[in-house]
C-alpha positions as CSV (number, residue, x, y, z in Angstrom):
1,M,0.0,0.0,0.0
2,T,1.4,3.4,-1.0
3,A,2.1,5.7,1.9
4,R,0.7,9.2,1.4
5,V,2.7,12.0,3.2
6,I,1.8,15.7,3.1
7,V,4.7,18.2,3.4
8,L,3.9,21.6,4.8
9,S,6.5,24.2,4.1
10,T,6.8,27.3,6.4
11,G,10.2,28.7,5.4
12,G,13.3,28.7,7.5
13,T,16.9,27.9,6.7
14,I,15.9,24.7,4.9
15,A,14.1,26.8,2.3
16,S,16.6,29.7,2.2
17,R,19.2,30.8,-0.4
18,A,21.5,33.7,-0.4
19,D,20.2,36.9,-1.9
20,D,22.3,39.6,-3.7
21,S,23.7,40.8,-0.4
22,G,24.6,37.3,0.8
23,A,21.8,37.2,3.4
24,A,19.9,33.9,3.8
25,V,16.2,34.4,2.7
26,P,13.5,31.8,2.5
27,T,12.7,31.3,-1.2
28,D,12.2,27.6,-2.0
29,T,8.7,26.2,-2.3
30,A,7.5,23.0,-0.8
31,A,7.6,21.5,-4.3
32,R,11.3,22.4,-4.7
33,L,12.2,21.1,-1.3
34,T,10.6,17.7,-2.1
35,A,11.8,17.4,-5.7
36,G,13.7,14.1,-6.1
37,L,13.2,13.0,-2.6
38,T,10.1,10.8,-2.9
39,P,11.0,7.2,-2.3
40,E,9.4,4.2,-4.0
41,G,6.1,3.3,-2.4
42,M,5.3,6.8,-1.2
43,H,3.2,9.6,-2.6
44,V,4.3,13.1,-1.4
45,E,2.0,16.1,-1.6
46,A,3.7,19.5,-1.1
47,R,1.9,22.4,0.3
48,D,3.1,26.0,1.0
49,L,1.8,27.5,4.3
50,L,4.3,30.3,4.9
51,S,7.7,31.5,3.7
52,T,9.2,33.0,6.8
53,D,12.2,32.9,9.1
54,S,11.0,31.2,12.2
55,S,12.4,34.0,14.3
56,A,9.8,36.3,12.7
57,L,6.7,34.1,13.2
58,T,3.7,35.6,14.9
59,L,1.1,33.8,17.0
60,A,-1.3,34.0,14.1
61,D,1.4,32.2,12.0
62,L,1.5,29.5,14.6
63,D,-2.2,29.1,14.5
64,T,-1.9,28.8,10.7
65,I,0.6,26.0,11.0
66,R,-1.5,24.2,13.5
67,A,-4.6,24.5,11.3
68,G,-2.6,23.3,8.3
69,V,-1.6,20.2,10.1
70,A,-5.2,19.6,11.2
71,E,-6.5,20.1,7.7
72,A,-3.9,17.6,6.3
73,L,-4.9,15.0,8.9
74,A,-8.6,15.5,8.1
75,D,-8.1,13.2,5.2
76,P,-8.1,9.6,6.5
77,A,-6.0,8.5,3.5
78,V,-3.0,10.5,4.7
79,T,-0.3,8.4,6.4
80,G,1.6,11.3,8.1
81,V,2.6,14.9,7.9
82,V,6.0,16.6,7.7
83,V,6.4,20.3,8.6
84,T,9.6,22.0,7.4
85,H,10.4,24.9,9.7
86,G,13.2,27.2,10.8
87,T,15.2,25.9,13.8
88,D,15.1,29.2,15.8
89,T,11.5,28.6,17.1
90,M,10.8,25.0,15.9
91,E,10.5,23.9,19.6
92,E,7.7,26.4,20.1
93,T,5.6,25.6,17.1
94,A,6.1,21.8,17.4
95,L,4.9,21.8,21.0
96,L,1.9,23.9,20.2
97,V,0.9,21.3,17.5
98,D,1.6,18.5,19.9
99,L,-0.6,19.9,22.6
100,G,-3.7,19.4,20.5
101,H,-2.5,16.3,18.4
102,A,-4.7,13.4,19.5
103,D,-4.4,11.6,16.1
104,P,-2.0,8.6,16.3
105,R,-0.5,9.4,12.8
106,P,3.0,11.0,12.9
107,V,3.5,14.7,12.5
108,V,7.2,15.3,12.0
109,F,9.1,18.6,12.1
110,T,12.4,19.0,10.4
111,G,14.6,21.8,9.1
112,A,18.3,22.6,8.4
113,Q,21.4,24.2,9.9
114,H,22.7,25.2,6.5
115,R,20.8,27.0,3.7
116,A,19.7,25.2,0.6
117,D,22.5,26.6,-1.6
118,D,25.3,25.9,0.9
119,P,27.8,23.2,0.0
120,Q,27.1,21.6,3.3
121,A,23.3,21.8,2.9
122,D,21.7,19.3,5.4
123,G,18.1,20.0,4.5
124,P,17.6,17.3,1.8
125,A,18.9,14.5,4.1
126,N,16.8,15.8,7.1
127,L,13.7,16.0,4.9
128,A,14.2,12.6,3.4
129,H,14.5,11.1,6.9
130,A,11.4,13.0,8.1
131,L,9.4,11.6,5.1
132,A,10.5,8.0,6.1
133,V,9.5,8.7,9.7
134,A,6.1,10.0,8.7
135,A,5.4,7.0,6.6
136,D,6.5,4.5,9.2
137,P,3.6,2.7,11.1
138,A,6.0,2.2,14.0
139,M,6.1,5.9,14.6
140,Q,2.4,6.2,15.3
141,G,1.2,7.2,18.8
142,H,4.2,9.1,19.9
143,G,2.8,12.6,19.3
144,V,4.6,15.2,17.3
145,L,8.2,14.2,16.5
146,L,11.4,16.0,15.5
147,A,13.6,14.3,12.9
148,F,17.0,15.9,12.6
149,A,20.5,14.8,11.8
150,G,19.5,11.1,11.7
151,T,17.7,11.0,15.1
152,V,14.1,11.2,16.1
153,Q,12.8,12.6,19.4
154,T,9.5,13.7,20.9
155,V,9.1,17.5,21.1
156,R,8.0,18.1,24.7
157,G,11.1,19.4,26.4
158,V,13.1,19.9,23.2
159,T,15.4,23.0,23.0
160,K,17.8,24.3,20.4
161,S,21.0,24.0,22.4
162,S,23.6,24.8,19.6
163,T,23.7,27.4,16.9
164,D,26.1,25.4,14.7
165,A,26.1,21.7,15.6
166,P,24.7,19.3,13.0
167,Q,22.3,18.2,15.7
168,P,21.2,21.4,17.4
169,F,18.3,19.9,19.4
170,S,18.2,18.0,22.7
171,G,15.8,17.3,25.5
172,G,13.2,15.1,23.9
173,L,12.6,11.4,24.4
174,P,14.3,9.2,21.8
175,V,12.0,7.4,19.4
176,P,11.6,4.5,19.1
177,G,11.2,4.1,22.8
178,P,8.5,4.0,25.4
179,T,5.4,5.9,24.4
180,P,5.5,9.2,26.3
181,Q,2.8,10.3,28.7
182,R,1.1,13.3,27.1
183,M,-1.4,15.8,28.3
184,L,-3.6,17.2,25.5
185,V,-5.6,20.4,25.5
186,A,-8.4,21.6,23.3
187,S,-7.0,23.6,20.4
188,G,-7.9,27.2,20.5
189,P,-6.4,30.2,18.7
190,V,-3.5,31.7,20.6
191,A,-3.4,34.8,18.5
192,G,-4.9,37.7,20.5
193,L,-3.4,36.4,23.8
194,R,-0.3,37.9,25.3
195,V,2.3,36.0,27.3
196,D,5.6,37.8,27.9
197,V,9.0,36.4,29.1
198,V,10.7,38.3,31.8
199,A,14.3,37.4,32.9
200,S,15.8,37.4,36.3
201,Y,19.4,38.4,36.9
202,P,21.5,39.9,39.7
203,G,19.9,43.3,40.6
204,A,16.6,42.6,38.7
205,D,13.7,44.7,40.0
206,G,10.1,44.5,39.0
207,T,10.1,47.1,36.3
208,L,9.9,44.8,33.3
209,L,7.3,42.5,34.9
210,R,5.1,45.4,35.8
211,A,5.5,46.8,32.3
212,A,4.3,43.4,30.9
213,V,1.2,43.5,33.2
214,A,0.5,47.1,32.2
215,A,0.7,46.1,28.5
216,G,-2.1,43.6,29.1
217,A,-0.3,40.4,29.6
218,D,-2.5,37.4,30.2
219,G,0.4,35.5,31.5
220,V,4.1,35.9,32.2
221,V,6.9,33.3,32.1
222,L,9.6,34.2,34.6
223,L,13.0,33.1,33.3
224,A,14.6,32.6,36.7
225,T,18.0,31.5,37.9
226,G,18.9,28.1,39.3
227,N,15.9,26.2,40.7
228,G,13.5,28.9,39.9
229,N,14.9,31.7,42.1
230,T,14.9,35.4,41.7
231,T,15.4,38.7,43.6
232,V,13.3,39.9,46.4
233,E,12.2,42.9,44.3
234,L,11.1,40.8,41.3
235,A,9.3,38.3,43.6
236,A,7.3,41.2,45.0
237,A,6.3,42.2,41.4
238,V,5.3,38.5,40.8
239,R,3.0,38.6,43.7
240,E,1.4,41.8,42.5
241,A,0.9,40.4,39.0
242,I,-0.8,37.2,40.3
243,E,-3.0,39.3,42.6
244,S,-4.1,41.2,39.5
245,G,-5.1,38.0,37.7
246,V,-2.0,37.3,35.6
247,T,-0.8,33.7,35.5
248,V,2.9,33.5,36.2
249,V,4.9,30.4,35.3
250,V,8.5,30.1,36.6
251,C,11.2,28.3,34.6
252,S,15.0,28.2,34.8
253,R,17.7,29.7,32.6
254,V,19.8,26.6,33.4
255,P,19.6,24.5,30.2
256,T,18.9,21.0,31.7
257,G,17.6,19.4,34.8
258,A,14.3,19.4,36.7
259,V,13.3,22.6,38.5
260,D,12.1,22.1,42.1
261,A,11.1,24.8,44.6
262,L,13.6,24.5,47.4
263,Y,14.7,28.0,48.4
264,G,13.2,30.8,50.3
265,G,14.7,34.1,51.5
266,G,12.1,36.4,49.9
267,G,13.0,35.7,46.3
268,G,13.4,31.9,46.2
269,A,11.1,29.6,44.3
270,L,9.2,28.7,47.5
271,D,8.3,32.3,47.9
272,L,7.1,32.5,44.3
273,V,5.0,29.4,44.8
274,D,3.6,30.9,48.0
275,A,2.6,34.0,45.9
276,G,0.7,31.7,43.5
277,A,3.3,31.1,40.8
278,I,3.5,27.8,38.9
279,V,6.8,26.1,38.5
280,S,7.7,24.6,35.2
281,R,9.7,21.5,36.1
282,R,10.9,20.5,32.6
283,L,10.0,23.1,30.0
284,R,12.3,26.1,29.4
285,A,11.1,29.6,28.5
286,G,10.2,29.1,24.8
287,Q,8.1,26.0,25.3
288,A,6.7,27.2,28.7
289,R,5.4,30.3,27.0
290,V,3.7,28.4,24.2
291,A,2.2,25.8,26.6
292,L,0.8,28.6,28.8
293,L,-0.7,30.3,25.7
294,A,-2.3,27.0,24.6
295,L,-3.7,26.3,28.1
296,L,-5.0,29.9,28.5
297,A,-6.6,29.6,25.0
298,A,-8.3,26.4,26.1
299,G,-9.7,28.1,29.1
300,V,-8.4,25.5,31.6
301,G,-8.2,26.4,35.3
302,E,-5.1,27.1,37.3
303,Q,-5.0,23.6,38.8
304,W,-4.8,22.1,35.3
305,I,-2.1,24.6,34.3
306,G,-0.2,23.6,37.4
307,A,-0.7,19.9,36.6
308,Y,0.7,20.3,33.1
309,F,3.8,22.2,34.2
310,G,4.4,19.9,37.2
311,V,5.1,16.8,35.1
């Protein structure tokens, strides 16, 4: 039986070529990306959703990508979906899609570290691998996947941890492997919501957090130090924000490891939890922000937001 895979192109380095100034600009269409890559026994349908550097994506663009995936999977004859995407914010878009992806069929994100006209272009190999993953029945039921540099991993917890390594992503669970425990939320548009990221650092006060609240933030992700700790002044602003109805999720700027509330002293994570903040044990800032957006869009209560981030 012929596998049918739909490729959704959104831009990024994988679709980029140098312009007259030498700058990388997304230009390749989905058809050009997939030309010559279709293996025997597979039918590939190429669709263009966007042509954008992923660093420039808006929340409306993320909604467009998620809707494009849902539209592709609405056809029961489709075996799987591949999304080509820039690496800068792939972790955010992939998690947003994963949060509402109840279908067992694979949705596979991939991209490139080198542009399409670079002598070291890695996009074709990554895309060919992603196509094979999307067509593989053994890849069903693992949620949204990331295929890059010959490996496959789940997307929850993934971060881009290198700007130049052939494999820039880490943090997901390897696939094949045990089926991950996933918490799904109803898909609602995230465009129109506002969740800001505010960083903690030595001497940080509450100015930026209060500015986010004044700008109409529905939620704030606090990029804290260590195990979710911050300054006394910033912790006071966190309490004010929560008392005004803003949801605050605390994550760590440390790249790896679980985040547990252990410290007090007026600005420790225990003080933030006492003020009503939610600690993100595993997700770092980018994915924590997207998850909070999705949870707020779904209208779930604080206890369910806490349950999601506590895993």
